C-alpha positions in Angstrom: 276.8 70.7 -60.3 276.5 74.1 -58.3 274.6 76.8 -58.4 276.5 80.1 -60.1 275.0 82.0 -57.4 273.4 81.8 -53.8 270.2 82.4 -54.0 270.0 81.0 -58.1 267.5 78.2 -58.6 268.8 75.7 -61.7 266.0 74.0 -64.2 266.3 72.7 -67.4 265.9 74.6 -70.4 266.0 73.9 -74.2 268.0 76.1 -76.0 267.1 76.5 -80.2 269.9 77.8 -82.0 269.1 80.2 -85.8 270.9 77.2 -87.8 268.5 75.1 -89.2 268.8 71.7 -88.5 270.1 68.7 -90.6 267.0 67.7 -91.6 266.1 70.9 -93.4 269.8 72.2 -94.6 270.2 68.5 -96.8 266.6 68.5 -97.9 267.5 67.8 -101.3 269.9 64.9 -100.1 267.0 63.2 -98.2 264.6 63.8 -101.6 267.7 62.2 -103.8 267.9 59.6 -101.4 264.0 58.9 -101.6 264.3 58.5 -97.9 264.8 60.1 -94.8 268.0 58.6 -93.8 270.4 61.0 -92.2 274.2 60.0 -93.8 276.2 62.9 -93.7 278.7 62.8 -90.8 280.2 66.3 -91.6 276.9 67.9 -90.5 277.5 67.1 -87.2 281.0 69.2 -86.7 279.0 72.4 -88.1 276.3 72.2 -86.0 277.8 70.8 -82.9 280.2 74.5 -83.2 277.3 76.5 -81.5 276.4 73.6 -79.1 278.8 74.9 -76.1 277.2 77.5 -73.8 280.5 78.1 -71.8 281.5 80.8 -74.1 278.1 82.8 -73.1 278.6 81.8 -68.7 282.7 81.8 -68.6 283.8 81.0 -65.8 280.3 79.6 -64.1 279.3 76.0 -63.7 276.4 74.3 -65.9 275.3 71.2 -67.4 274.4 70.4 -70.9 272.2 67.3 -70.7 271.7 67.0 -75.2 272.6 68.0 -78.3 269.6 68.3 -80.9 271.2 68.2 -84.5 268.7 66.3 -86.8 265.1 67.6 -86.5 266.3 70.7 -84.4 269.2 72.6 -84.1 269.5 73.2 -80.3 270.7 71.8 -77.3 269.0 71.2 -73.3 271.4 72.6 -70.4 270.9 72.8 -67.0 271.2 76.1 -65.5 269.8 79.3 -63.9 267.3 81.8 -65.1 270.2 84.6 -65.2 272.4 82.1 -67.3 269.1 81.2 -69.3 269.1 85.1 -70.1 272.4 85.6 -70.9 272.4 82.7 -73.6 269.0 84.4 -74.9 271.2 87.6 -76.4 274.0 85.4 -78.0 273.4 86.1 -82.0 273.6 82.4 -82.6 270.3 81.7 -79.7 266.9 81.9 -81.5 264.8 80.6 -78.6 264.8 79.4 -75.1 262.0 77.4 -73.7 262.0 76.1 -70.4 261.2 72.3 -69.9 257.8 70.8 -68.9 256.7 67.5 -67.6 255.0 65.2 -70.1 252.1 62.0 -69.0 251.1 58.9 -70.1 248.0 59.5 -72.1 245.6 43.0 -77.8 243.9 39.8 -79.2 240.5 40.3 -81.0 240.8 43.9 -82.0 242.6 42.4 -85.3 239.4 41.1 -86.4 237.1 43.3 -84.8 238.9 45.9 -87.6 238.5 43.0 -90.5 241.9 42.6 -90.9 242.4 38.8 -91.4 239.7 38.9 -94.3 240.4 42.3 -95.3 243.8 44.4 -95.1 246.3 41.9 -94.0 244.7 39.8 -97.1 246.1 43.1 -99.7 249.3 42.6 -98.4 249.9 38.7 -98.5 248.7 37.6 -95.2 250.3 38.2 -91.8 253.3 36.8 -92.4 254.0 39.8 -95.0 251.8 42.8 -93.0 254.1 46.0 -92.7 257.0 44.4 -93.3 259.5 46.5 -94.0 258.5 49.5 -91.7 260.3 50.4 -88.7 257.9 52.0 -86.3 259.6 54.2 -83.3 258.2 54.1 -80.1 258.6 57.4 -77.8 257.7 55.9 -74.2 258.6 53.3 -71.7 260.5 50.4 -72.1 260.0 46.7 -73.3 260.8 43.0 -72.6 263.1 41.6 -75.3 261.5 38.0 -74.2 258.4 38.5 -74.4 257.4 36.3 -77.5 255.6 39.2 -79.0 259.1 40.7 -80.2 260.8 37.6 -81.5 262.2 37.5 -84.5 261.7 33.5 -85.4 258.3 32.9 -85.1 258.2 32.4 -89.2 260.3 30.7 -91.8 259.9 33.8 -93.5 263.0 36.0 -94.6 262.9 39.0 -92.1 266.1 41.6 -92.6 266.4 44.7 -90.9 265.1 47.8 -93.0 268.2 48.8 -95.2 267.2 52.9 -94.1 267.2 51.7 -90.6 270.2 52.1 -88.5 270.5 52.6 -84.8 272.1 51.8 -81.2 270.9 49.1 -78.8 272.0 50.1 -75.4 273.5 47.1 -73.3 273.1 47.0 -69.2 273.5 44.6 -66.8 269.6 44.3 -66.5 269.6 42.5 -70.0 272.6 41.2 -71.8 273.5 41.7 -75.6 271.8 39.6 -78.1 268.3 40.8 -76.8 267.3 43.0 -80.1 266.6 40.9 -82.9 265.2 41.6 -86.7 262.1 42.4 -85.0 263.4 44.6 -82.0 265.5 46.5 -84.0 266.7 49.6 -81.9 266.9 50.4 -78.0 268.0 54.1 -76.6 266.9 55.7 -73.2 266.5 59.5 -72.5 266.2 60.7 -68.9 269.4 63.3 -68.7 266.4 66.1 -67.5 264.9 63.7 -64.8 268.5 62.9 -63.2 269.5 66.5 -62.6 266.5 67.5 -61.3 267.2 64.7 -58.8 263.5 63.2 -58.8 265.2 59.6 -60.5 264.7 56.8 -58.8 267.3 54.1 -60.3 265.9 51.1 -58.0 262.1 51.5 -60.2 263.5 53.5 -63.4 266.9 52.6 -64.2 269.1 54.8 -66.1 268.8 52.5 -69.3 266.2 51.4 -72.0 265.6 48.9 -69.2 262.0 49.5 -66.8 261.7 46.8 -64.1 260.4 46.2 -61.1 263.5 48.0 -58.9 264.6 45.2 -56.7 268.0 47.2 -55.8 269.7 46.8 -59.1 272.1 49.9 -59.4 273.5 51.9 -62.6 275.5 49.5 -64.7 278.2 50.5 -67.3 276.7 50.5 -70.9 277.9 49.3 -74.3 276.4 50.7 -77.7 276.8 48.6 -80.4 275.7 50.0 -84.1 273.2 48.1 -85.7 270.8 47.8 -88.4 271.3 47.2 -92.3 274.6 48.4 -92.5 276.0 46.3 -88.9 273.7 43.7 -88.7 276.3 41.0 -89.9 278.5 41.9 -87.1 276.5 40.6 -84.7 277.1 37.5 -82.6 274.2 34.3 -83.8 272.3 36.6 -86.1 271.4 38.4 -83.1 271.5 42.6 -82.7 272.8 43.9 -79.4 270.1 44.2 -76.5 266.9 46.4 -75.8 264.7 46.9 -72.7 261.7 45.5 -70.4 258.7 47.9 -69.5 255.2 48.2 -69.4 253.1 50.7 -71.0 255.7 51.1 -74.3 255.7 47.1 -74.4 252.0 47.2 -74.1 251.9 49.6 -77.1 254.5 47.8 -78.9 252.6 44.8 -79.3 249.7 46.8 -80.2 251.0 47.9 -83.2 253.3 45.5 -84.1 253.4 42.8 -81.7 254.0 39.0 -83.7 250.3 37.2 -84.7 249.2 34.4 -82.7 250.9 34.6 -79.6 248.9 32.7 -76.5 247.3 34.9 -74.2 247.6 33.6 -71.0 246.5 35.0 -67.9 245.8 33.7 -64.3 246.0 30.1 -65.5 243.3 31.0 -68.3 243.8 31.0 -71.9 242.1 34.0 -73.5 243.3 33.1 -76.9 245.8 34.6 -79.5 247.3 38.3 -79.8 248.6 39.8 -83.0 249.6 43.6 -83.6 248.4 45.5 -86.3 251.3 45.3 -88.4 252.6 41.6 -87.3 255.8 42.0 -89.5 256.8 45.6 -88.6 259.9 46.3 -87.0 260.3 48.0 -83.0 262.6 50.7 -82.2 262.3 51.5 -78.6 262.9 55.2 -77.3 262.2 55.5 -73.5 261.8 59.0 -72.4 258.9 58.2 -70.1 259.6 56.4 -66.6 257.1 54.7 -63.9 257.9 56.9 -60.8 257.2 60.6 -62.2 256.4 60.4 -66.5 258.8 62.3 -68.2 259.6 65.7 -69.8 260.0 67.2 -72.5 264.2 67.2 -73.4 263.9 63.9 -72.7 261.3 63.0 -74.9 262.8 65.7 -77.7 265.7 63.7 -77.6 263.8 60.6 -78.2 262.1 62.3 -81.7 265.3 64.0 -83.3 266.9 60.3 -82.5 264.4 57.9 -83.6 264.3 60.7 -87.0 267.7 60.1 -87.9 268.0 56.0 -87.0 265.4 55.9 -90.3 262.1 55.3 -88.2 259.3 55.5 -90.8 256.4 56.0 -87.9 256.8 57.4 -84.6 253.8 56.9 -81.9 253.3 58.6 -78.8 250.9 57.6 -76.4 252.1 60.9 -74.0 250.7 64.3 -73.8 251.4 67.8 -71.9 250.4 68.4 -68.5 249.6 71.3 -69.4 248.5 73.6 -72.8 251.7 75.2 -74.0 252.2 79.0 -72.8 252.4 81.8 -75.9 250.4 82.6 -79.0 249.7 79.4 -80.1 249.7 75.9 -78.7 251.4 74.3 -81.8 254.5 76.4 -81.1 256.4 74.0 -78.2 259.0 72.2 -78.4 257.8 68.5 -78.6 255.1 69.4 -81.5 258.2 71.3 -83.6 260.7 68.1 -83.4 257.4 66.5 -85.2 256.9 68.9 -87.9 260.7 68.5 -89.1 259.7 65.0 -88.5 256.8 65.2 -91.0 259.2 67.0 -93.0 261.4 63.8 -92.9 258.5 61.9 -94.4 257.7 60.6 -90.5 253.9 59.7 -89.7 253.5 60.8 -86.1 250.8 59.4 -84.4 249.8 60.7 -80.8 247.1 59.6 -77.9 244.4 62.8 -77.8 244.9 61.8 -74.2 242.3 60.6 -71.2 241.1 63.9 -69.8 237.9 63.6 -71.4 234.4 63.5 -71.7 234.6 67.6 -71.2 234.9 69.7 -74.2 238.3 71.4 -74.9 239.9 68.7 -73.0 242.2 67.7 -75.8 245.8 67.3 -75.3 247.2 66.7 -78.9 247.4 70.0 -81.1 248.8 70.6 -84.1 247.3 69.4 -87.7 250.8 67.6 -88.6 250.2 65.1 -86.0 247.4 62.4 -86.3 245.2 63.0 -82.9 243.5 59.5 -82.0 241.1 59.1 -79.4 239.4 55.5 -77.9 236.5 53.9 -78.3 235.3 50.3 -77.3 234.9 47.0 -79.3 232.7 45.0 -79.3 234.2 42.1 -77.2 233.2 41.9 -73.1 234.0 40.2 -70.2 231.2 39.5 -67.6 230.1 37.4 -65.2 227.0 37.1 -63.1 226.1 36.0 -59.1 222.8 34.3 -58.7 221.5 35.0 -55.3 219.3 32.7 -53.7 215.7 34.7 -53.7 216.7 34.6 -57.9 217.9 37.6 -58.9 221.1 38.0 -60.8 223.8 41.3 -60.7 226.5 41.6 -63.3 229.4 41.8 -62.7 233.6 41.6 -63.6 236.3 39.9 -63.6 238.2 37.3 -65.5 237.5 34.4 -63.4 235.8 30.7 -63.2 232.2 30.3 -61.9 231.6 27.8 -58.6 229.9 24.6 -59.1 226.8 25.1 -60.8 225.3 22.5 -59.2 224.9 23.6 -55.7 224.7 27.2 -53.9 227.1 28.3 -51.6 226.8 30.0 -48.3 228.1 33.8 -48.7 230.1 34.7 -45.4 230.9 38.7 -45.0 234.4 39.5 -43.8 233.1 41.6 -41.1 231.2 38.8 -39.5 234.2 35.8 -39.7 236.6 37.6 -37.5 238.6 35.8 -35.0 237.5 38.2 -32.2 235.8 41.8 -32.1 238.8 43.5 -31.1 240.1 43.5 -34.6 237.7 45.8 -36.5 238.5 48.1 -33.9 242.0 48.2 -34.6 241.6 47.9 -38.2 238.6 49.6 -40.1 239.5 48.1 -43.3 239.8 44.8 -42.5 236.6 43.9 -44.9 238.8 44.5 -47.4 240.1 40.8 -47.0 244.4 41.9 -47.1 245.4 39.9 -43.9 244.5 35.9 -43.4 245.2 36.2 -40.1 242.3 37.9 -39.0 239.5 35.4 -40.2 237.9 32.2 -38.7 239.1 30.0 -41.1 236.5 26.5 -40.2 233.9 29.5 -40.7 234.9 30.6 -44.3 236.2 27.4 -46.0 233.8 26.2 -48.7 232.1 29.0 -48.4 231.8 32.6 -50.4 234.1 35.1 -48.7 231.9 38.9 -49.3 234.8 41.3 -49.3 234.7 45.2 -49.9 236.2 47.7 -53.1 237.2 50.9 -51.8 239.4 53.8 -52.4 241.7 52.2 -51.0 242.2 49.7 -54.1 241.9 52.5 -56.7 244.5 53.9 -54.8 246.5 50.9 -54.4 246.9 50.7 -50.6 244.7 47.4 -51.0 244.8 44.8 -53.8 242.7 42.1 -55.2 245.4 39.9 -55.2 246.0 40.0 -51.5 242.1 39.6 -51.2 242.4 36.3 -53.1 245.3 35.4 -51.1 243.5 35.9 -48.0 240.9 33.5 -49.5 243.2 31.1 -50.7 244.4 30.6 -47.1 240.9 30.4 -45.2 239.9 27.7 -48.3 237.2 29.6 -49.5 235.1 28.5 -52.5 235.0 32.0 -54.4 235.2 35.6 -53.6 232.5 38.2 -54.1 233.4 42.2 -54.1 230.9 44.5 -53.3 231.1 48.6 -54.3 232.0 50.8 -51.3 229.1 53.6 -51.7 232.0 56.0 -51.4 233.7 54.8 -54.6 231.5 57.0 -57.0 231.8 57.1 -60.5 234.6 54.5 -60.6 235.1 52.6 -63.8 236.5 48.8 -63.2 238.0 46.6 -65.9 237.9 43.1 -65.7 240.0 41.8 -63.1 241.8 38.2 -63.6 240.9 35.9 -60.8 242.6 32.2 -60.6 239.8 30.9 -58.1 235.9 31.9 -58.7 234.7 35.4 -58.0 233.0 38.3 -59.2 233.8 42.2 -58.6 230.0 43.9 -58.7 231.2 47.0 -59.6 227.7 49.1 -59.0 227.4 50.3 -56.1 223.5 50.1 -56.3 223.6 46.7 -57.3 226.0 46.2 -54.5 223.3 47.5 -52.4 220.9 44.7 -53.5 223.8 41.8 -52.3 224.3 43.5 -48.8 220.1 43.7 -48.3 219.9 40.5 -49.8 222.8 39.0 -47.3 221.6 40.9 -44.8 217.7 39.9 -44.2 218.9 36.2 -44.7 221.0 36.2 -41.4 219.5 34.8 -38.3 220.9 36.4 -35.0 220.7 34.7 -30.9 217.5 36.7 -29.7 219.6 37.6 -26.3 222.6 38.0 -27.5 222.3 39.3 -31.2 224.9 37.1 -32.0 224.8 35.7 -35.8 223.4 31.7 -35.4 222.9 31.3 -38.9 223.8 32.6 -42.3 221.0 32.0 -44.3 222.3 33.8 -47.7 222.8 31.7 -50.7 224.2 32.3 -54.3 226.3 30.9 -57.2 229.1 32.7 -59.3 228.8 32.3 -63.0 232.1 32.7 -64.4 233.7 35.4 -66.7 236.0 33.8 -68.8 233.6 33.6 -71.9 234.2 36.5 -73.9 230.4 38.3 -75.3 231.1 39.1 -78.7 227.7 41.0 -79.3 228.5 44.4 -77.5 227.2 47.2 -79.8 230.4 49.2 -80.7 232.6 51.7 -81.3 231.7 53.8 -78.5 233.5 56.9 -78.0 234.9 56.1 -74.2 234.6 58.9 -71.6 238.2 59.4 -70.7 239.1 59.9 -74.4 239.5 63.7 -75.0 237.6 66.2 -76.9 237.6 69.1 -79.3 237.2 71.2 -80.6 240.8 71.6 -80.7 241.9 74.6 -78.6 244.7 77.2 -80.1 246.0 79.1 -77.3 246.3 79.0 -73.6 243.3 81.0 -73.5 241.2 78.1 -75.4 240.5 80.1 -78.4 239.1 77.7 -80.7 241.5 76.3 -83.7 240.2 76.2 -87.3 241.6 72.5 -86.7 239.4 69.5 -86.0 241.1 67.5 -82.9 240.8 64.5 -83.0 241.6 62.8 -86.1 240.2 59.7 -85.7 239.2 57.5 -82.9 240.3 53.3 -82.9 239.8 50.6 -79.9 241.2 51.7 -76.6 239.4 50.1 -73.9 239.9 46.6 -72.0 243.0 46.0 -74.8 245.0 42.9 -74.4 248.5 43.0 -74.9 252.0 41.9 -74.2 253.1 42.9 -70.5 256.5 42.7 -68.9 256.5 39.7 -66.0 257.8 42.7 -63.7 255.2 45.1 -64.2 254.0 46.9 -61.0 251.9 49.5 -62.6 248.9 47.3 -62.6 249.2 44.7 -59.2 246.5 42.8 -60.5 248.7 41.7 -63.7 251.9 41.2 -61.6 253.6 38.6 -62.8 251.9 37.9 -66.1 253.2 38.1 -69.5 249.7 39.8 -71.3 247.4 42.8 -69.4 244.4 44.3 -69.8 244.6 48.1 -70.4 242.9 51.4 -71.0 243.0 54.5 -72.8 244.1 56.7 -75.1 247.3 55.2 -75.4 246.0 52.2 -76.5 244.1 53.4 -79.0 247.2 55.0 -80.8 250.0 52.2 -81.5 246.5 50.9 -83.1 246.2 53.5 -85.9 250.9 53.3 -85.9 250.0 49.6 -87.4 248.0 50.3 -89.2 249.5 53.8 -90.8 252.7 50.9 -91.4 250.6 48.8 -93.9 249.3 51.6 -95.6 253.2 52.9 -95.9 254.1 49.3 -96.8 251.4 49.4 -99.8 252.3 52.7 -100.8 256.2 53.9 -100.0 255.8 56.9 -101.5 252.5 58.1 -100.2 253.7 61.6 -97.6 252.9 61.6 -94.1 249.2 63.5 -94.8 248.5 61.3 -97.5 248.0 58.4 -94.9 246.3 60.6 -92.5 243.9 61.5 -95.9 243.2 57.4 -96.7 242.5 56.9 -92.8 240.5 59.9 -92.3 238.0 60.0 -95.3 237.8 56.1 -95.3 236.4 56.0 -91.7 233.3 54.3 -90.3 230.1 56.6 -88.7 228.0 53.8 -87.8 228.4 51.4 -85.0 228.2 47.2 -85.6 224.6 47.3 -85.1 224.0 50.0 -88.4 223.5 52.9 -85.6 225.6 56.1 -85.7 228.7 55.9 -83.2 228.0 57.1 -79.5 229.7 58.8 -76.9 229.6 58.9 -73.6 229.1 61.9 -71.9 229.5 61.8 -68.2 232.6 59.9 -66.6 229.8 58.6 -63.8 227.4 56.2 -65.3 228.9 56.6 -69.1 226.6 54.3 -70.9 223.4 55.8 -69.1 224.8 59.2 -70.2 225.4 58.7 -74.0 224.2 60.8 -77.2 225.4 60.4 -81.0 229.2 61.4 -81.5 230.3 64.6 -83.1 233.3 65.3 -85.1 234.8 66.7 -82.1 234.0 63.1 -80.3 235.4 61.1 -82.8 236.9 63.4 -85.3 236.3 61.8 -89.0 235.2 58.2 -87.2 235.9 54.8 -86.3 239.0 54.0 -88.2 238.3 51.2 -90.9 241.8 49.2 -92.1 240.3 47.6 -95.2 238.7 51.0 -96.6 242.1 52.6 -95.5 244.1 50.3 -98.2 241.8 51.8 -100.9 241.0 55.1 -100.5 240.9 56.3 -104.1 241.4 59.8 -103.6 244.3 61.5 -101.0 244.2 65.3 -99.4 248.3 66.3 -99.6 250.1 68.3 -97.6 253.7 69.4 -97.7 255.7 70.9 -95.0 255.4 74.1 -96.8 251.2 74.3 -96.3 252.1 74.2 -92.5 254.8 76.8 -92.3 252.2 79.0 -94.2 250.0 77.7 -91.7 252.1 79.2 -88.9 252.8 81.9 -90.4 249.2 83.0 -90.8 249.2 83.2 -87.0 248.7 86.8 -86.2 252.1 87.6 -84.8 253.9 84.6 -85.3 256.4 85.4 -87.3 259.7 86.0 -84.7 258.5 82.2 -83.0 258.6 80.5 -86.4 261.6 82.1 -87.0 263.0 80.9 -83.1 262.0 76.9 -83.8 262.8 76.9 -87.7 265.4 79.0 -89.0 262.8 80.3 -91.5 261.5 84.0 -92.3 257.7 83.5 -92.7 258.2 86.2 -95.8 259.1 83.1 -97.6 255.6 82.2 -97.1 252.1 82.5 -97.8 251.3 84.1 -94.3 247.6 84.5 -95.7 246.5 81.1 -95.5 244.2 80.5 -92.6 244.3 76.9 -90.6 240.4 76.9 -92.5 242.7 76.6 -96.1 245.2 73.9 -94.9 244.3 70.5 -97.2 243.2 68.6 -94.3 240.5 65.8 -94.9 238.1 68.1 -92.5 236.8 71.2 -92.6 236.2 73.2 -89.4 235.3 77.0 -89.2 235.8 78.5 -85.2 234.3 82.1 -86.0 232.0 82.3 -89.4 231.3 85.5 -89.7 228.6 86.2 -92.2 230.2 83.8 -94.9 233.6 82.1 -95.6 235.0 79.5 -98.6 237.8 77.3 -98.5 239.2 75.1 -100.9 240.0 71.3 -100.6 242.2 69.6 -103.5 241.9 65.7 -104.3 244.4 63.7 -105.8 243.8 60.1 -107.2 245.7 57.2 -106.6 243.3 54.7 -108.3 241.9 54.4 -111.8 239.9 56.6 -114.2 236.6 57.2 -112.2 233.3 59.7 -111.6 232.2 61.5 -108.4 229.3 62.9 -107.4 229.2 65.4 -104.3 226.6 65.0 -101.7 226.8 67.2 -98.2 224.8 67.9 -95.2 225.1 71.5 -93.9 225.7 72.6 -90.1 222.7 73.7 -87.9 223.0 77.5 -88.7 224.9 77.8 -91.8 223.9 76.8 -95.8 227.1 74.7 -97.3 227.2 74.8 -101.1 230.3 72.6 -102.7 231.2 73.0 -106.7 231.4 70.8 -109.0 228.8 68.4 -107.6 230.1 66.2 -110.0 233.4 65.7 -111.8 235.9 63.1 -113.3 239.0 62.5 -112.7 241.8 60.3 -114.2 244.6 58.5 -112.8 247.3 60.9 -110.9 245.0 64.0 -111.5 243.9 66.4 -109.2 240.8 67.9 -108.4 239.8 71.6 -106.6 236.8 71.2 -104.2 235.0 74.8 -103.2 232.8 75.0 -100.5 231.3 78.1 -99.5 229.5 78.3 -95.9 226.9 81.1 -95.5 225.6 82.1 -91.9 221.7 82.1 -91.5 221.5 82.8 -88.1 223.1 83.7 -85.0 224.3 80.9 -83.2 227.3 80.0 -80.5 227.4 76.5 -79.9 229.1 74.5 -82.2 227.2 72.5 -85.1 228.2 69.9 -87.4 227.7 68.5 -91.0 229.4 66.3 -93.6 230.3 66.4 -97.1 230.5 62.6 -99.3 232.0 61.9 -102.0 230.9 58.8 -104.3 232.8 57.6 -106.8 231.4 55.1 -109.8 233.9 52.4 -108.9 233.1 52.1 -105.0 235.3 54.5 -103.3 233.3 56.6 -100.7 234.9 59.7 -99.2 233.9 61.1 -96.2 234.9 64.7 -95.3 233.6 66.2 -91.5 232.5 69.6 -91.4 232.5 71.8 -88.2 231.2 75.4 -87.8 231.2 76.7 -83.9 229.9 80.3 -83.7 228.1 81.9 -86.2 227.4 85.3 -87.3 224.4 85.8 -90.0 225.5 89.5 -89.9 228.8 91.9 -90.2 230.4 92.1 -86.6 233.1 93.8 -87.3 232.9 97.1 -86.1 230.3 95.7 -83.2 
C-alpha cells in the first residue's frame, strides 16, 4: 500500500458506523431462539453496504482489514490521518478510534478448589463437568495434538453443542483433521499487525499456529465450516484443523483441559492435570503473537467472531498497554465490543493485569467484565542445600537431590577454568554457559557452583545451557546462587533433569559463598587453590508440599480502585471482582514453545500471572452455566462473587503482598481493592441462594449517567441516551459489591436480590467502613422461590477522611446460604463541600 501523500503517515483506525450491529438489531430473534447464535445471513449484506470507504476516499489508496458486523458495526482500515478525517465527516460514520496495542497479562488447583468432592459431584462427576458449554479464548495458539485437548478420552458421547458453528483454518503447519469435538474452532486475526510491518512470519505465522519459527513460509489456507450443523461432513468423525501455541494453550487447558492427563516434565512425574470444566469445548481466536503482543483491531475482530460463532464464555488473558483516553476508561473498542457480547448472553472474563501491587494499577475497567486477580494456592515445590557446617539454605528447583549418604565437594565455576585467560575474555563465565571453558577432571563428580545474573532474566543465559555444561563435565549436580545485582526478582521453580538447586535470595547466596570461600585452602606463595574444602548435599524438590498457607494475593496482581478515566479519578466500581489461583500453575504447553526456554520441548509448563487466574474462572463459569443455563452473565458473576471466601486455609484473613521485593515479608490483610469479593469458592458458587442481576439496559443507563457521555454512547452503540435513565450512577448498578468513590455527607443505594432456591428467611449483618456509618433495611426478610427483595443501604460520613476504608454486608439464610457484599468508601466528607 502507498501513502496518499508524500508526508502522510498511515495507521490503523477502527471505524464505528451509526447503524446498529446485528446482535442489537435482531435482539428479539435472539431472545426467541433462547441462545445468542445469529443465523440471519441477510443482515450481512445490509450492514456491508457502509463497510466500503471508497466513496469517501475516491481515487485514494487504502487497505480495509476487517468488517465488524455482529457485536460492532464497523471496520478496521489502514489509512492516513487526513483520510481518517474525511471518513469522520461521513453521515454514516459515528466514531473513529486509532488502534492501540495490547499485551498478555494445572495439576492441583482442582483439588485446592474442592472440585472433585464438591462442584463436579453436583453435575455428575468430571466426565460431565462443563459439557455443552463452549469457551472462546482470545489469545495465542494451541497444540491440537496435546492429550489435554483430545476428544477420545471418555466413552461418553461428546457432541458439538447445537448452538455453536465455526470455522477451522487449515495450513501446512497443522493439517485437516486436527480439530475435533473438544477443540471445535480455530481462527487467527493479525491484519493490523501485518499492515504495520511488524509481523514476523517465521515466529508468529499468519495462521492459528504459533510455532517456534523454523523457516516455514505462510501457506495456503483452507476454511471448513464446522459445528453441530457441519460435523457430519468431516472425514472420520473429525472436524478441521486448529493451532499450536503457548499462553493460550496453557490458559485453555486450565479452563477446560481433559481430566487426568499425566504431567511429565524433565523426565519427572508431577501428578495428573485437569481443567476446571474438563468436558467443556474450546474455540480459539488467535489475536496475540510472540514477537509483538497484539492490537485492538485484531482483538475486536476475534471477539466479534467468537460471539457470532456462538461461544458461551469469552476468556481474555490480555490487557491494554495503556489506559484508554477520553471521558471514561469504559469507552474503548474492546470493552464496548464485550458489552455487546454480554448483551448476547456471553459471560466475559478478563485478567486484571500483572502491574501490581501499586494502587490503581488495574487494567480491566468495565462493570460488565468479570476481572480476576491472581492468588497463590497451597502447593509449593522447594528443595534445600545442606552445607558441611550444618547450615541449611532453602531454594527452588524441580529437581532430584544428590545421594544422601555422602557429602559432595563444592567447586565454583570461576575456580575450575582451563586457564586464567578465560575470565578476562568472558566476564560471564561463572554462568556456566560453555563447557569448553572448564576443567572436566576438576568438576567431575562434584557440585558445580554457577551464578544466576540478570542475563538469565533477559534470556541471554539459560539454566538449560548451564545444566548441559554440568552434564558434559560429569558434575554430580549444580548449585545456582543469585547475583547481588538481581534485586527483588521472583523465581519460579525450574525443571532440572539432574540434581540441582537455585538459591533465589541474595542474602542466602552470600551465606553459601562465605562458607565456600572460607573453606578454600591456598598455597602460601602462589595463592592458588590447593584444596576445595566446602562440601554439601542437595535435598530434592520433586515432591510437593501442601501445607502452605493460602491463598495470598500475589505481588504482581493488579489492584484497585478502578480508574474511571486517564486522570485516575476513581470509579464507583470494585475491581478486581475476584481472585483465583494464578501462581505456579501447571498446564498444557506446546513442545515447540519458546517463551520459556526452561520448558522448551516439554508438554507441560509452570507459569504465573493473572493470565493463569482468569481461565480458572472461565472454567468455573462453565459449570455454573451448565447447571443454570438461563443465568445471565451478571447472575453468573453474582454467584461467583457473593459466595467467595474471605479466609485462607488456616482460618485467618486472606493476606496480600504489598511489595515486589521480599513480598512474603511485606504483607497485610487483603482489602476489596486487592481481592475483590474474595477467593473463588467453586462449590458454593453452584448454590448461591440469591443472585443480583443486571441487564444491558442497566449498563447503558450507567454509561449515559457519565457526564458528557451522550455523544460517545451514540457513537459506539448507535443508541440515544434519551431512551435510558441517565440519573443512574455507577454505585446504583445492581452489582454484588458497593463502592462509593466520593461520599459527600450521605448516600443511599439499593440492591435487589432474586431467589433461585427454595423459600428462605435471611437476616442481615454488616460492618461499616472506617469513618462511615451504615444502615441496611430490612434487617430480616422472608423470600419465596423466584421472588425479589430490595435492600436499601444508607451511608453517612462521620468524619473527613481521604483514605479508602472497607466493610461488608452479610446475608445469612436459615437454609444455609451465606452471601457477602463488600463495601468500599474512598473519600468521605462529613459536611457539605458543594460550595467550597
